[in-house]
C-alpha positions as CSV (number, residue, x, y, z in Angstrom):
1,M,31.1,23.7,9.2
2,F,31.0,23.9,5.4
3,V,28.1,25.6,3.6
4,Q,26.8,25.3,0.1
5,S,24.9,28.0,-1.8
6,N,21.4,27.3,-3.2
7,G,21.4,30.7,-5.0
8,T,24.5,30.2,-7.3
9,S,24.9,28.3,-10.5
10,H,28.7,28.4,-10.2
11,S,29.8,24.8,-9.8
12,K,33.0,25.7,-8.1
13,H,31.3,27.5,-5.2
14,V,31.2,24.5,-2.9
15,D,32.5,23.8,0.6
16,G,32.4,27.4,1.8
17,I,33.5,28.8,5.1
18,C,31.6,31.6,6.7
19,L,33.7,34.5,7.8
20,T,31.4,37.3,9.0
21,Q,28.0,38.8,8.5
22,R,26.5,42.2,7.7
23,R,23.1,43.8,7.3
24,A,21.8,42.2,10.6
25,G,22.8,38.8,9.4
26,R,21.2,38.9,6.0
27,D,24.5,38.7,4.1
28,T,27.3,36.3,4.9
29,L,30.9,36.6,3.6
30,V,31.9,33.1,2.4
31,Q,35.3,31.9,1.4
32,W,34.8,29.2,-1.2
33,S,37.1,26.2,-1.7
34,N,38.2,27.6,-5.1
35,G,39.5,30.8,-3.5
36,D,36.6,33.1,-4.3
37,R,35.4,35.3,-1.4
38,R,31.9,36.7,-1.9
39,W,29.0,38.1,0.0
40,E,26.0,35.7,-0.2
41,P,22.5,36.1,1.0
42,T,22.4,34.1,4.3
43,S,19.0,32.7,3.3
44,D,20.6,31.0,0.2
45,L,23.2,29.1,2.3
46,E,22.7,25.5,3.2
47,G,24.5,23.9,6.2
48,N,25.4,24.9,9.7
49,I,26.6,28.5,9.6
50,I,29.5,29.0,12.0
51,L,31.2,32.4,11.7
52,M,35.0,31.9,11.7
53,G,35.8,35.7,11.8
54,N,39.2,37.1,11.3
55,G,40.8,35.8,14.5
56,D,39.7,38.8,16.5
57,Q,36.2,37.6,17.1
58,E,34.8,34.6,18.9
59,E,33.0,32.0,16.9
60,E,29.3,32.7,16.5
61,E,26.6,30.4,15.3
62,Y,23.6,31.4,13.2
63,N,20.5,29.2,13.5
64,G,18.3,30.7,10.8
């Protein structure tokens, strides 16, 4: 459920939760454990990407 980013050098961007995606799944909005919320390239994320949404959407799984 948690993802890590291979594309960031910020040591506090660990254990992220994926909220939603844009640009046909190429960008993913990630809420990091330190409170930062950033759009990350989906290809840079490591782990099982499960979109948690904002409560209005059903969970979706991305297998890329």
